[in-house]
NUTOR-948365 format. One record per residue (C-alpha): residue number from 1; residue in one letter; x, y, z. Coordinates in nm, 2 decimals. Each point is the difference from the previous one (the first is absolute). Layout:
BEGIN
+-----+--------+--------+--------+--------+
! num ! residu !   east !  north !     up !
+-----+--------+--------+--------+--------+
! NUM !      A !      X !      Y !      Z !
...
+-----+--------+--------+--------+--------+
//
This chain:
BEGIN
+-----+--------+--------+--------+--------+
! num ! residu !   east !  north !     up !
+-----+--------+--------+--------+--------+
!   1 !      X !  -0.01 !  -0.04 !  -0.01 !
!   2 !      X !   0.13 !   0.37 !  -0.10 !
!   3 !      X !  -0.12 !   0.27 !   0.19 !
!   4 !      X !   0.09 !   0.38 !  -0.14 !
!   5 !      X !   0.00 !   0.28 !   0.27 !
!   6 !      X !  -0.04 !   0.41 !  -0.19 !
!   7 !      X !   0.33 !   0.09 !   0.14 !
!   8 !      X !  -0.01 !   0.45 !  -0.09 !
!   9 !      X !  -0.05 !   0.08 !   0.35 !
!  10 !      X !  -0.25 !  -0.12 !   0.32 !
!  11 !      X !   0.09 !  -0.30 !   0.20 !
!  12 !      X !   0.16 !  -0.25 !  -0.21 !
!  13 !      X !   0.27 !  -0.16 !   0.20 !
!  14 !      X !  -0.29 !  -0.04 !   0.27 !
!  15 !      X !  -0.24 !  -0.12 !  -0.28 !
!  16 !      X !   0.28 !  -0.31 !  -0.11 !
!  17 !      X !   0.09 !  -0.09 !   0.36 !
!  18 !      X !  -0.41 !  -0.06 !   0.06 !
!  19 !      X !  -0.03 !  -0.19 !  -0.29 !
!  20 !      X !   0.30 !  -0.17 !   0.03 !
!  21 !      X !  -0.13 !  -0.11 !   0.39 !
!  22 !      X !  -0.37 !  -0.07 !  -0.15 !
!  23 !      X !   0.15 !  -0.23 !  -0.26 !
!  24 !      X !   0.21 !  -0.23 !   0.27 !
!  25 !      X !  -0.37 !   0.00 !   0.19 !
!  26 !      X !  -0.14 !  -0.18 !  -0.33 !
!  27 !      X !   0.29 !  -0.18 !  -0.03 !
!  28 !      X !   0.04 !   0.13 !  -0.35 !
!  29 !      X !   0.30 !   0.10 !  -0.25 !
!  30 !      X !  -0.01 !   0.30 !  -0.11 !
!  31 !      X !   0.19 !   0.34 !  -0.09 !
!  32 !      X !  -0.01 !   0.34 !   0.03 !
!  33 !      X !   0.08 !   0.25 !  -0.28 !
!  34 !      X !   0.04 !   0.36 !  -0.02 !
!  35 !      X !  -0.23 !   0.14 !  -0.30 !
!  36 !      X !   0.05 !   0.35 !  -0.13 !
!  37 !      X !  -0.06 !  -0.06 !  -0.40 !
!  38 !      X !  -0.13 !  -0.23 !  -0.25 !
!  39 !      X !   0.20 !  -0.19 !   0.00 !
!  40 !      X !   0.01 !  -0.13 !   0.41 !
!  41 !      X !  -0.31 !  -0.06 !  -0.08 !
!  42 !      X !   0.04 !  -0.33 !  -0.21 !
!  43 !      X !  -0.01 !  -0.35 !   0.20 !
!  44 !      X !  -0.15 !   0.16 !   0.31 !
!  45 !      X !  -0.31 !  -0.22 !   0.15 !
!  46 !      X !  -0.11 !   0.33 !   0.19 !
!  47 !      X !   0.01 !   0.35 !   0.10 !
!  48 !      X !   0.08 !   0.21 !   0.31 !
!  49 !      X !  -0.08 !   0.39 !   0.01 !
!  50 !      X !   0.12 !   0.12 !   0.25 !
!  51 !      X !  -0.08 !   0.37 !   0.24 !
!  52 !      X !   0.18 !   0.30 !  -0.12 !
!  53 !      X !  -0.17 !   0.30 !  -0.18 !
!  54 !      X !  -0.20 !  -0.15 !  -0.23 !
!  55 !      X !   0.05 !   0.28 !  -0.27 !
!  56 !      X !   0.37 !  -0.03 !   0.01 !
!  57 !      X !  -0.08 !  -0.33 !  -0.05 !
!  58 !      X !  -0.24 !   0.00 !  -0.29 !
!  59 !      X !   0.27 !   0.27 !  -0.19 !
!  60 !      X !   0.28 !  -0.19 !   0.04 !
!  61 !      X !  -0.17 !  -0.34 !  -0.14 !
!  62 !      X !  -0.18 !   0.22 !  -0.32 !
!  63 !      X !   0.31 !   0.12 !  -0.08 !
!  64 !      X !   0.19 !  -0.31 !   0.03 !
!  65 !      X !  -0.29 !  -0.16 !  -0.22 !
!  66 !      X !  -0.11 !  -0.25 !   0.31 !
!  67 !      X !  -0.32 !   0.14 !   0.12 !
!  68 !      X !  -0.15 !  -0.10 !  -0.33 !
!  69 !      X !   0.19 !  -0.31 !   0.02 !
!  70 !      X !  -0.12 !  -0.05 !   0.30 !
!  71 !      X !  -0.40 !   0.06 !  -0.03 !
!  72 !      X !   0.03 !  -0.21 !  -0.28 !
!  73 !      X !   0.12 !  -0.32 !   0.19 !
!  74 !      X !  -0.20 !   0.10 !   0.31 !
!  75 !      X !  -0.31 !   0.01 !  -0.22 !
!  76 !      X !   0.08 !  -0.34 !  -0.16 !
!  77 !      X !   0.03 !  -0.16 !   0.37 !
!  78 !      X !   0.32 !   0.07 !   0.13 !
!  79 !      X !  -0.04 !  -0.03 !   0.39 !
!  80 !      X !   0.05 !   0.32 !   0.13 !
!  81 !      X !   0.07 !   0.15 !   0.41 !
!  82 !      X !  -0.02 !   0.36 !   0.00 !
!  83 !      X !   0.09 !   0.17 !   0.35 !
!  84 !      X !  -0.11 !   0.35 !   0.08 !
!  85 !      X !   0.14 !   0.22 !  -0.29 !
!  86 !      X !   0.00 !  -0.37 !  -0.23 !
!  87 !      X !  -0.41 !   0.01 !   0.09 !
!  88 !      X !  -0.04 !   0.34 !  -0.10 !
!  89 !      X !   0.20 !  -0.14 !  -0.31 !
!  90 !      X !  -0.31 !  -0.23 !  -0.05 !
!  91 !      X !  -0.27 !   0.15 !   0.10 !
!  92 !      X !  -0.26 !   0.11 !  -0.32 !
!  93 !      X !  -0.11 !   0.36 !   0.16 !
!  94 !      X !   0.26 !   0.18 !   0.22 !
!  95 !      X !  -0.06 !   0.36 !   0.20 !
!  96 !      X !   0.23 !   0.14 !   0.27 !
!  97 !      X !  -0.10 !   0.09 !   0.38 !
!  98 !      X !   0.09 !   0.44 !  -0.12 !
!  99 !      X !   0.02 !   0.00 !  -0.35 !
! 100 !      X !  -0.31 !  -0.25 !  -0.13 !
! 101 !      X !   0.07 !  -0.06 !  -0.31 !
! 102 !      X !   0.29 !  -0.10 !  -0.16 !
! 103 !      X !   0.16 !  -0.04 !  -0.32 !
! 104 !      X !   0.27 !  -0.31 !   0.07 !
! 105 !      X !   0.12 !  -0.25 !  -0.22 !
! 106 !      X !  -0.19 !  -0.32 !   0.13 !
! 107 !      X !   0.05 !  -0.38 !  -0.05 !
! 108 !      X !  -0.44 !   0.05 !   0.02 !
! 109 !      X !  -0.12 !  -0.35 !   0.00 !
! 110 !      X !  -0.18 !  -0.09 !   0.38 !
! 111 !      X !  -0.34 !   0.09 !   0.03 !
! 112 !      X !   0.11 !   0.25 !   0.32 !
! 113 !      X !  -0.06 !   0.31 !   0.09 !
! 114 !      X !   0.32 !   0.17 !   0.15 !
! 115 !      X !   0.04 !   0.33 !   0.21 !
! 116 !      X !   0.41 !   0.06 !   0.05 !
! 117 !      X !   0.02 !   0.12 !   0.30 !
! 118 !      X !  -0.29 !  -0.04 !   0.16 !
! 119 !      X !   0.17 !  -0.01 !   0.35 !
! 120 !      X !   0.26 !   0.27 !  -0.03 !
! 121 !      X !   0.32 !   0.07 !  -0.06 !
! 122 !      X !   0.33 !  -0.16 !   0.09 !
! 123 !      X !  -0.04 !   0.08 !   0.44 !
! 124 !      X !  -0.39 !  -0.15 !  -0.07 !
! 125 !      X !   0.19 !  -0.34 !   0.00 !
! 126 !      X !  -0.10 !  -0.27 !   0.23 !
! 127 !      X !   0.01 !  -0.33 !   0.07 !
! 128 !      X !  -0.33 !  -0.20 !   0.04 !
! 129 !      X !  -0.16 !  -0.35 !   0.05 !
! 130 !      X !  -0.19 !  -0.15 !  -0.27 !
! 131 !      X !  -0.20 !  -0.37 !  -0.07 !
! 132 !      X !   0.20 !  -0.18 !  -0.29 !
! 133 !      X !  -0.19 !  -0.33 !   0.09 !
! 134 !      X !  -0.26 !   0.02 !  -0.37 !
! 135 !      X !   0.39 !  -0.09 !  -0.13 !
! 136 !      X !   0.14 !  -0.24 !   0.34 !
! 137 !      X !   0.15 !   0.27 !   0.14 !
! 138 !      X !  -0.15 !   0.09 !   0.35 !
! 139 !      X !  -0.04 !   0.33 !   0.12 !
! 140 !      X !   0.35 !   0.18 !  -0.09 !
! 141 !      X !   0.17 !   0.33 !   0.14 !
! 142 !      X !   0.13 !   0.21 !  -0.37 !
! 143 !      X !   0.11 !   0.38 !  -0.04 !
! 144 !      X !  -0.12 !   0.23 !  -0.25 !
! 145 !      X !   0.23 !   0.26 !  -0.11 !
! 146 !      X !  -0.23 !   0.31 !  -0.18 !
! 147 !      X !  -0.23 !  -0.30 !  -0.06 !
! 148 !      X !  -0.26 !   0.05 !  -0.27 !
! 149 !      X !  -0.40 !  -0.17 !   0.07 !
! 150 !      X !  -0.17 !  -0.24 !  -0.22 !
! 151 !      X !  -0.35 !   0.21 !   0.05 !
! 152 !      X !  -0.22 !  -0.29 !  -0.28 !
! 153 !      X !   0.07 !  -0.26 !  -0.17 !
! 154 !      X !  -0.22 !  -0.12 !  -0.31 !
! 155 !      X !  -0.04 !  -0.32 !  -0.26 !
! 156 !      X !   0.22 !  -0.32 !   0.15 !
! 157 !      X !   0.19 !   0.21 !   0.21 !
! 158 !      X !  -0.05 !  -0.10 !   0.41 !
! 159 !      X !   0.12 !   0.17 !   0.28 !
! 160 !      X !   0.22 !  -0.22 !   0.21 !
! 161 !      X !   0.06 !   0.22 !   0.30 !
! 162 !      X !  -0.19 !   0.32 !   0.15 !
! 163 !      X !   0.19 !   0.21 !   0.28 !
! 164 !      X !  -0.32 !   0.24 !   0.16 !
! 165 !      X !  -0.21 !  -0.12 !  -0.31 !
! 166 !      X !   0.27 !   0.13 !  -0.27 !
! 167 !      X !   0.15 !  -0.26 !  -0.23 !
! 168 !      X !   0.39 !  -0.08 !   0.05 !
! 169 !      X !   0.00 !  -0.29 !  -0.23 !
! 170 !      X !  -0.21 !  -0.13 !  -0.28 !
! 171 !      X !   0.00 !  -0.24 !  -0.25 !
! 172 !      X !  -0.03 !  -0.05 !  -0.40 !
! 173 !      X !   0.11 !  -0.32 !  -0.13 !
! 174 !      X !   0.31 !   0.04 !  -0.10 !
! 175 !      X !   0.05 !   0.31 !   0.21 !
! 176 !      X !   0.01 !   0.10 !   0.37 !
! 177 !      X !   0.04 !   0.39 !   0.13 !
! 178 !      X !   0.10 !   0.06 !   0.39 !
! 179 !      X !  -0.02 !   0.31 !   0.14 !
! 180 !      X !   0.26 !  -0.11 !   0.23 !
! 181 !      X !   0.36 !  -0.07 !   0.00 !
! 182 !      X !  -0.04 !  -0.44 !   0.04 !
! 183 !      X !   0.42 !   0.05 !  -0.09 !
! 184 !      X !   0.08 !   0.15 !   0.33 !
! 185 !      X !  -0.23 !  -0.23 !   0.20 !
! 186 !      X !   0.11 !  -0.31 !   0.20 !
! 187 !      X !  -0.31 !  -0.20 !  -0.14 !
! 188 !      X !   0.07 !  -0.12 !  -0.39 !
! 189 !      X !  -0.34 !  -0.07 !  -0.09 !
! 190 !      X !  -0.04 !   0.22 !  -0.25 !
! 191 !      X !   0.27 !  -0.11 !  -0.18 !
! 192 !      X !  -0.10 !  -0.38 !   0.03 !
! 193 !      X !  -0.31 !   0.05 !  -0.13 !
! 194 !      X !   0.16 !   0.21 !  -0.29 !
! 195 !      X !   0.21 !  -0.26 !  -0.04 !
! 196 !      X !  -0.27 !  -0.28 !   0.04 !
! 197 !      X !  -0.17 !   0.21 !  -0.34 !
! 198 !      X !   0.33 !  -0.01 !  -0.17 !
! 199 !      X !   0.05 !  -0.41 !   0.05 !
! 200 !      X !  -0.37 !  -0.02 !  -0.11 !
+-----+--------+--------+--------+--------+
//
């Protein structure tokens, strides 16, 4: 199994470590590769779009020709885990808590509506407990950093977990979106769930 992680910014190393732990837990042989250009997408069985700044990730991916390629592959069924900025990248509908609608390059394939910076800026980052029992993980402490919120889902999208009635994780077919950072949590439940989709 070959897992790619978009590596322009954000927590590439943390995602790589958490993916390695999840692979070990599931006793799956796997390789983790950094993805920056379209050629890096060749032969990956799953892709992780980490946190960071969604506008920057989108602009860089577009400049390097990765955005369209990524969109095509995800649309064709490539298992994808988008965390924080990655969730924003996957969403069909995005607005900002302060400035409202914002034009930015997106993958835009997932039936979710997302508000950027929902809880405020960097200083409003926090930890909270979410219930991951829907994916076999139980209760877990997770980190929200300048986190977005999933405020609406439609179509085949299913809300997996919420915090104060706001969706923090959703799944639609081959796509997983989390507004928290599962790579910074002690549980590997989200990454294991992702790898099980890859393995199918």
